[in-house]
C-alpha positions as CSV (number, residue, x, y, z in Angstrom):
1,M,144.4,-77.1,97.9
2,P,140.7,-77.0,97.0
3,T,139.8,-77.7,93.4
4,I,137.5,-75.6,91.3
5,P,134.3,-77.5,90.3
6,P,134.1,-78.1,86.6
7,A,130.9,-76.1,86.3
8,S,132.6,-72.9,87.4
9,I,135.2,-73.2,84.6
10,A,132.8,-74.2,81.8
11,P,132.5,-71.9,78.8
12,S,130.0,-69.1,79.2
13,A,126.4,-69.6,78.1
14,P,125.7,-68.7,74.4
15,T,123.5,-65.8,75.6
16,T,126.4,-64.1,77.5
17,P,127.7,-61.1,75.5
18,P,131.5,-61.2,74.9
19,L,133.8,-59.1,76.9
20,Q,136.2,-57.0,74.8
21,G,139.1,-56.6,77.2
22,L,140.3,-54.6,80.2
23,H,139.4,-50.9,80.2
24,H,141.2,-49.7,83.3
25,V,142.5,-50.4,86.7
26,A,142.0,-47.8,89.4
27,L,144.5,-47.3,92.1
28,I,144.2,-45.1,95.2
29,C,147.4,-43.3,96.1
30,R,148.5,-41.7,99.4
31,D,150.7,-39.1,97.7
32,V,149.4,-38.5,94.1
33,G,152.5,-36.5,93.1
34,R,154.8,-39.3,94.2
35,S,152.7,-41.9,92.4
36,R,152.4,-39.7,89.3
37,D,156.2,-39.5,89.2
38,F,156.6,-43.2,89.7
39,Y,154.1,-44.3,87.0
40,T,155.2,-41.7,84.4
41,R,158.9,-41.4,85.0
42,V,159.8,-44.8,86.3
43,L,157.3,-46.9,84.3
44,G,157.1,-44.5,81.3
45,L,153.3,-44.3,81.2
46,P,151.9,-41.2,79.4
47,V,149.3,-39.0,81.1
48,L,146.0,-38.9,79.1
49,H,144.1,-36.6,81.4
50,E,144.3,-35.3,84.9
51,Q,142.0,-33.2,87.1
52,Y,141.3,-32.2,90.7
53,R,137.7,-32.7,92.0
54,A,137.4,-30.2,94.9
55,E,134.1,-31.6,96.0
56,R,135.7,-35.0,96.6
57,Q,139.2,-33.6,97.6
58,S,140.5,-36.0,95.0
59,H,143.0,-36.0,92.2
60,K,142.4,-38.3,89.2
61,I,145.1,-39.0,86.6
62,D,144.5,-41.3,83.6
63,L,147.6,-43.1,82.3
64,A,147.8,-45.0,79.0
65,L,149.0,-48.6,78.8
66,P,150.4,-49.7,75.4
67,D,147.4,-52.0,74.7
68,G,144.9,-49.2,75.0
69,S,143.8,-49.9,78.5
70,Q,144.4,-47.4,81.3
71,L,145.6,-47.0,84.9
72,E,143.6,-44.4,86.9
73,L,145.4,-42.9,89.9
74,F,143.2,-41.4,92.6
75,S,144.0,-39.5,95.8
76,F,141.6,-39.3,98.6
77,P,142.1,-37.8,102.1
78,S,143.5,-40.4,104.6
79,P,143.0,-43.7,102.7
80,P,143.4,-46.8,104.9
81,E,146.5,-48.9,104.8
82,R,146.6,-52.0,102.6
83,P,145.5,-54.9,105.0
84,S,148.3,-57.3,103.9
85,R,150.6,-58.0,101.0
86,P,149.7,-59.5,98.7
87,E,146.9,-61.7,100.0
88,A,144.4,-59.0,100.9
89,C,140.9,-59.6,99.6
90,G,140.5,-57.5,96.4
91,L,143.2,-56.5,94.0
92,R,146.2,-58.8,94.7
93,H,148.6,-57.3,92.4
94,L,149.0,-55.5,89.0
95,A,150.8,-57.6,86.3
96,L,152.4,-56.0,83.3
97,R,153.7,-57.9,80.3
98,V,157.2,-56.8,79.1
99,G,159.4,-57.8,76.2
100,D,162.8,-57.7,78.1
101,L,162.5,-58.5,81.7
102,A,166.2,-58.2,82.4
103,A,166.2,-54.7,81.0
104,W,163.2,-53.7,83.1
105,V,164.9,-55.1,86.3
106,A,168.0,-53.0,85.5
107,H,165.9,-49.9,84.8
108,L,164.0,-50.2,88.0
109,Q,167.1,-50.8,90.1
110,A,168.8,-47.8,88.5
111,Q,165.7,-45.8,89.7
112,G,166.2,-47.1,93.2
113,V,163.3,-49.5,93.1
114,A,163.8,-52.7,95.0
115,V,163.1,-55.7,92.8
116,E,162.6,-59.3,93.9
117,P,164.7,-62.1,92.4
118,L,163.5,-63.5,89.1
119,R,161.2,-66.6,89.4
120,T,159.8,-69.1,87.0
121,D,156.1,-70.1,87.3
122,E,156.1,-73.9,87.8
123,L,152.8,-74.2,85.9
124,T,153.3,-71.9,83.0
125,G,157.0,-71.6,82.7
126,A,156.8,-67.8,82.6
127,T,159.6,-65.8,84.1
128,F,158.5,-63.0,86.4
129,T,159.4,-60.7,89.2
130,F,157.7,-58.3,91.7
131,F,158.4,-54.8,92.9
132,A,156.1,-52.2,94.7
133,D,154.7,-48.8,93.8
134,P,155.1,-46.0,96.3
135,D,152.1,-47.1,98.3
136,G,153.3,-50.8,98.5
137,L,151.0,-52.1,95.7
138,P,152.7,-55.2,94.4
139,I,153.4,-55.0,90.7
140,E,154.5,-58.0,88.7
141,L,156.5,-57.9,85.5
142,V,156.0,-61.0,83.3
143,Q,158.3,-61.8,80.4
144,S,156.4,-62.1,77.1
145,A,156.7,-65.3,75.2
């Protein structure tokens, strides 16, 4: 496994302005209605705003995450398939922190969502699992410490 040179993990220069956190993650959906249902009903995310942009033939739905960040669901005509799972270049997966991983696994399974067996990260000791959204995007649930 290649190592990361120390210079690339050094603290940022004093002139670099600080980041304040994640604002949003945008996801492109094949069927916006199915994805809206999944993210609102199954994952329980409230809708902040939604609109249809006729000039782009695109729906956009803003969903709230508990920490103030957002997921944006977009639909576009005929989006290409995801090249591979999960090692495609670009977004690998979406990871969400949960307080009760076992309860979430039971909830997802009750909704008919296939969930991978629980695993423990050998480096961090964190317990996690994966499942997929309606378009096959891998979503990771990580047990909060």
